[in-house]
C-alpha positions in Angstrom: -138.8 -68.8 -47.2 -139.0 -65.0 -46.0 -137.0 -62.7 -47.0 -134.6 -61.8 -45.1 -133.4 -65.6 -45.2 -133.1 -65.3 -48.9 -130.9 -62.3 -48.3 -129.1 -64.3 -46.1 -128.3 -67.1 -48.5 -127.5 -64.6 -51.1 -125.1 -62.4 -49.2 -123.3 -65.7 -47.5 -123.6 -67.0 -51.0 -121.5 -63.5 -52.6 -119.1 -63.4 -48.6 -117.8 -67.0 -50.2 -117.9 -65.9 -54.0 -115.1 -63.3 -52.8 -113.2 -65.5 -50.9 -112.6 -68.0 -54.1 -111.5 -65.6 -56.5 -109.2 -63.7 -54.4 -107.5 -67.3 -52.8 -107.5 -67.9 -56.9 -106.1 -64.4 -57.2 -103.0 -65.2 -54.7 -102.7 -68.5 -56.0 -102.4 -67.5 -59.8 -100.3 -64.0 -59.5 -96.9 -64.3 -59.7 -94.0 -61.4 -59.0 -91.5 -60.5 -62.1 -88.3 -60.7 -62.5 -86.5 -59.7 -64.9 -82.5 -61.1 -64.8 -80.1 -59.0 -66.8 -76.8 -60.2 -67.3 -74.4 -57.6 -68.3 -70.3 -57.3 -70.0 -70.9 -60.0 -72.7 -69.1 -60.7 -75.4 -65.5 -61.5 -74.4 -66.2 -64.9 -75.1 -69.5 -67.0 -76.2 -68.9 -70.3 -74.8 -70.4 -68.4 -71.1 -74.0 -68.0 -73.3 -73.9 -72.3 -73.5 -74.5 -72.8 -69.9 -76.7 -69.4 -69.6 -79.0 -71.1 -71.9 -79.7 -74.4 -69.9 -82.2 -71.4 -67.9 -84.9 -72.0 -70.4 -86.5 -69.3 -68.6 -86.3 -64.8 -70.4 -82.9 -63.5 -70.0 -81.8 -60.7 -71.2 -77.8 -60.3 -72.0 -76.4 -56.6 -72.1 -74.0 -56.9 -74.6 -70.5 -55.0 -74.5 -69.6 -53.6 -77.4 -65.9 -53.5 -78.7 -64.9 -56.7 -77.2 -63.9 -60.1 -79.5 -66.9 -61.2 -79.8 -69.4 -59.1 -79.3 -71.0 -58.6 -82.6 -70.8 -62.8 -82.4 -72.7 -63.2 -78.7 -75.4 -61.1 -79.9 -75.8 -62.6 -83.2 -76.2 -66.1 -80.9 -78.8 -63.9 -78.5 -80.9 -62.7 -81.5 -81.6 -65.8 -83.0 -82.4 -67.8 -79.7 -85.5 -67.6 -77.5 -83.1 -65.2 -75.4 -82.7 -61.2 -76.1 -80.4 -58.8 -75.6 -79.7 -54.8 -75.0 -76.6 -52.4 -75.5 -74.2 -52.1 -72.5 -73.2 -48.7 -73.0 -69.9 -48.1 -71.3 -70.3 -44.7 -69.1 -67.6 -42.6 -66.9 -67.1 -43.8 -63.5 -66.4 -41.3 -61.1 -63.8 -43.5 -59.0 -62.2 -46.0 -61.6 -59.9 -44.1 -63.5 -58.0 -46.9 -64.5 -61.4 -48.3 -66.0 -62.1 -45.2 -67.9 -58.7 -44.8 -69.6 -59.0 -48.9 -70.5 -62.7 -49.3 -71.7 -62.9 -48.6 -74.8 -65.9 -46.7 -76.5 -67.0 -44.6 -73.1 -68.8 -41.8 -73.5 -68.0 -39.2 -70.4 -69.4 -36.1 -68.9 -67.9 -33.1 -70.7 -68.5 -34.5 -74.1 -70.4 -32.3 -76.0 -74.0 -34.4 -77.6 -72.2 -34.8 -81.2 -69.3 -36.7 -79.1 -72.0 -38.7 -77.7 -74.3 -39.5 -80.3 -70.9 -40.8 -82.7 -69.9 -43.0 -79.7 -72.9 -44.2 -78.8 -74.2 -44.9 -83.0 -70.4 -46.6 -83.0 -71.2 -48.8 -80.1 -74.6 -50.4 -81.7 -73.2 -50.7 -85.1 -70.3 -53.0 -83.5 -72.7 -54.8 -81.6 -74.8 -55.4 -85.0 -77.8 -56.8 -85.0 -80.9 -54.5 -83.6 -80.8 -52.3 -81.0 -84.5 -51.7 -78.9 -82.1 -50.5 -75.4 -79.2 -49.3 -73.4 -78.1 -49.4 -69.9 -75.2 -48.2 -68.3 -71.4 -49.9 -67.7 -70.2 -48.6 -64.5 -71.3 -45.0 -65.2 -71.6 -43.5 -61.8 -70.0 -40.6 -62.4 -71.8 -40.2 -66.8 -75.2 -41.0 -64.7 -75.3 -38.3 -61.8 -74.6 -36.0 -64.4 -77.4 -33.4 -65.4 -76.5 -32.1 -68.7 -74.3 -35.6 -69.8 -77.3 -37.7 -69.5 -80.1 -35.0 -70.8 -77.2 -35.4 -74.3 -77.4 -39.2 -73.9 -81.1 -39.3 -73.3 -82.1 -37.0 -76.0 -79.6 -39.2 -78.4 -82.0 -42.3 -77.1 -85.6 -40.7 -77.8 -84.4 -39.9 -81.2 -83.5 -43.1 -82.1 -86.4 -45.0 -80.1 -84.4 -46.7 -77.7 -85.0 -47.9 -73.4 -83.1 -47.0 -71.4 -81.9 -49.5 -68.1 -80.7 -47.2 -65.0 -78.5 -49.8 -63.3 -78.0 -48.0 -60.8 -74.7 -48.2 -60.2 -74.0 -44.7 -58.3 -76.2 -45.3 -56.1 -75.1 -47.3 -52.2 -74.9 -50.6 -52.5 -74.6 -53.2 -49.9 -72.6 -56.0 -49.1 -75.3 -58.3 -50.6 -76.0 -56.3 -53.9 -79.1 -54.5 -52.3 -79.0 -51.1 -54.1 -80.7 -48.8 -50.8 -83.7 -46.4 -52.6 -83.6 -47.9 -56.1 -86.5 -46.2 -57.0 -84.9 -42.7 -56.8 -82.5 -43.7 -59.5 -81.5 -39.9 -61.0 -81.4 -41.1 -64.6 -84.7 -43.3 -64.5 -86.2 -40.8 -62.8 -84.9 -38.0 -65.6 -85.2 -41.0 -68.9 -89.0 -40.2 -67.4 -89.6 -36.8 -66.9 -88.0 -37.1 -70.7 -90.9 -39.4 -71.7 -88.3 -42.2 -72.4 -89.6 -45.5 -71.8 -87.6 -46.9 -69.0 -86.4 -48.3 -65.7 -83.8 -49.4 -63.1 -82.1 -51.9 -60.9 -82.4 -53.3 -57.8 -79.9 -55.7 -56.9 -76.9 -56.7 -58.3 -76.6 -60.6 -57.8 -73.2 -61.5 -57.7 -71.1 -58.8 -56.0 -69.0 -61.7 -54.6 -68.2 -64.3 -57.1 -69.4 -67.6 -55.2 -71.5 -69.9 -56.3 -72.8 -70.6 -52.9 -73.5 -66.6 -52.4 -74.9 -66.3 -55.7 -77.5 -68.6 -55.3 -78.1 -67.2 -51.6 -78.4 -63.6 -53.2 -81.0 -65.1 -55.8 -83.3 -67.0 -53.5 -82.8 -63.2 -51.7 -85.0 -62.0 -54.4 -87.8 -63.8 -54.2 -89.1 -61.7 -50.6 -88.3 -58.4 -52.5 -89.7 -59.3 -55.7 -93.2 -60.4 -54.1 -92.6 -57.2 -52.1 -92.2 -55.0 -55.0 -94.5 -57.0 -57.4 -92.1 -56.6 -60.3 -87.7 -56.5 -60.0 -85.1 -56.0 -62.7 -81.8 -58.1 -61.4 -78.7 -57.6 -62.7 -75.2 -60.5 -63.2 -72.2 -61.1 -64.5 -71.5 -62.5 -67.6 -70.0 -65.9 -66.0 -70.0 -69.1 -65.2 -70.8 -69.1 -61.4 -73.4 -66.4 -61.9 -74.7 -69.3 -64.7 -75.0 -71.9 -63.2 -76.2 -70.6 -59.8 -79.6 -69.4 -61.6 -79.9 -73.1 -62.8 -79.7 -74.7 -59.9 -82.3 -72.1 -58.1 -84.2 -72.0 -60.9 -86.9 -74.1 -59.7 -87.1 -72.9 -56.2 -88.2 -70.1 -57.3 -90.0 -71.0 -60.2 -92.7 -72.8 -57.0 -92.3 -70.1 -55.0 -93.8 -68.0 -57.4 -91.8 -66.1 -59.6 -92.4 -65.0 -63.3 -88.9 -64.7 -64.8 -89.9 -61.7 -68.0 -87.5 -59.4 -70.3 -86.5 -56.5 -69.0 -88.9 -54.4 -71.8 -91.6 -55.8 -70.4 -91.5 -54.0 -67.0 -90.8 -50.8 -68.5 -92.3 -47.7 -67.5 
């Protein structure tokens, strides 16, 4: 066989091998979604429905509720993970600001913020590795306040998830330009492990709507490669997750904990 014939066959083999590898990668590569469930702590019973999901979920436990510590203990003794859902001042909800216990607010000193952060951690009990903001559109957009909080987080070796509550949020729960989240960028600048929320899945609290938004997250996750989405501690949200789980898995979604998507 001539030299050029051998070279031609060799090149064909290489091309076929590359095509096979590419197809194999496409089939095996998965888009990652981390589900974060906010506002846990009023009751333990709703955990039972969420636990039926049998895939990775991270729960954000709100301190100073009737069952905050008990919920956190159940979660951490299960196959799931929890973080602290730290109350922070809202820009537009004065009533919520006044009635939410343990809230950190703009204008507080670093020492005041430190005291409230420590109190929240003690209140939910167990080990706390990270936190996200409960409401907080005013606090998380204030550079001085976030500098105090993130400096404390760095000292305590806590990661931070920016819930993205101050960014423009559509009726479908999609956050405009989520990667521009101010506090997320600030945390990165300070060398803190961090990430951000891209989608609220249950702004409209009906089973049909939550299922619809969850399915829309598939294309968003495939576009971005990985995604954090936030839902709330509600039966509709838990049931919607259980109902669409198999469709999401079949579409190539891999469910991960939020600490697997930290930057």
